[in-house]
C-alpha positions in Angstrom: -91.2 -2.4 -64.3 -91.2 -0.7 -67.4 -93.5 -3.9 -69.1 -95.8 -3.2 -65.8 -95.8 0.8 -66.6 -96.8 -0.3 -70.3 -99.3 -2.8 -68.5 -101.4 0.0 -66.7 -100.8 2.8 -70.3 -98.5 4.9 -68.1 -95.9 4.6 -70.9 -96.6 3.3 -74.6 -95.2 0.9 -75.8 -91.2 1.3 -76.5 -89.5 0.7 -79.9 -87.1 -1.7 -79.6 -83.9 -3.0 -82.3 -84.3 -6.0 -84.3 -82.3 -7.6 -81.8 -85.6 -7.1 -78.9 -83.8 -4.1 -77.1 -85.6 -1.2 -76.1 -85.5 2.3 -77.2 -86.3 5.1 -75.3 -87.1 8.6 -76.8 -86.5 11.9 -74.3 -90.3 12.3 -73.8 -90.2 8.0 -72.6 -87.3 9.2 -70.5 -88.9 11.9 -68.7 -92.0 9.5 -68.2 -90.0 7.9 -66.5 -88.5 10.0 -64.3 -91.8 11.5 -63.6 -93.4 8.0 -62.7 -90.1 7.4 -60.2 -90.4 10.7 -58.5 -94.4 9.7 -58.5 -93.6 6.6 -57.0 -90.6 8.3 -54.7 -93.7 10.3 -52.7 -95.6 7.0 -52.3 -98.8 8.1 -54.7 -100.1 4.5 -55.9 -99.9 3.2 -59.3 -103.8 4.1 -59.6 -103.3 7.5 -58.3 -99.7 8.0 -60.8 -101.9 7.2 -63.5 -104.2 10.2 -62.9 -101.0 12.5 -62.2 -99.7 10.9 -65.6 -102.8 11.7 -67.2 -102.8 15.2 -66.0 -99.1 15.9 -67.0 -99.4 14.9 -70.2 -102.8 17.3 -70.6 -101.9 20.8 -71.1 -105.4 21.7 -70.8 -105.5 20.5 -67.4 -106.9 22.3 -64.2 -104.8 22.6 -61.6 -107.0 21.8 -59.2 -107.6 18.4 -60.6 -103.8 17.6 -59.8 -104.5 19.7 -56.3 -107.3 17.3 -55.4 -104.7 14.5 -56.2 -101.7 15.4 -54.1 -103.8 16.4 -51.3 -105.6 13.2 -50.9 -102.7 11.7 -51.0 -101.4 14.0 -48.6 -104.2 13.4 -46.0 -104.0 9.7 -46.4 -99.9 10.4 -45.3 -100.9 12.5 -42.4 -103.6 9.5 -41.3 -100.6 6.7 -41.7 -98.3 9.0 -39.8 -100.5 9.3 -36.9 -100.9 5.8 -36.2 -97.2 5.2 -36.4 -97.0 7.5 -33.8 -99.5 5.9 -31.8 -97.9 2.4 -32.2 -94.6 3.7 -31.8 -96.1 5.6 -28.2 -97.5 1.9 -27.0 -94.4 0.1 -27.5 -92.3 3.0 -26.4 -94.7 2.5 -23.1 -94.4 -1.4 -22.6 -91.1 -1.4 -23.4 -90.8 1.4 -20.6 -92.9 -1.1 -18.1 -91.0 -4.4 -19.1 -88.3 -4.7 -16.6 -86.3 -7.0 -18.8 -84.8 -9.4 -16.3 -84.5 -12.6 -16.0 -88.3 -12.5 -14.3 -91.1 -14.5 -16.7 -93.5 -11.6 -16.6 -93.4 -9.3 -19.3 -95.9 -7.2 -20.3 -95.0 -6.4 -23.6 -96.5 -10.4 -24.1 -99.3 -9.9 -21.8 -100.2 -6.4 -23.8 -100.2 -9.1 -27.4 -102.0 -11.7 -25.5 -104.9 -9.5 -24.4 
């Protein structure tokens, strides 16, 4: 993943030893932790790139950071609503299915609709 982050410009090229091992500075480790935390919160790589840029820019406006976070939170809320609707539909279909030896199955009927 580090090479991927370097390729995306999220992390500068890391120094290497003569034997090819990467040598991370404290700043590199801090940036990697920042990226990991942003990934854990579900931000896209594009959003993470924007956030890293804002984080590294000490003259940034917090409104820009808030805009990125709010957009992501709104997208998450939409995905959660969609998943809850799927869950309700599945629960309803499961409730309607007798789950016995009969071949009739409302779950399959709904999927075939």
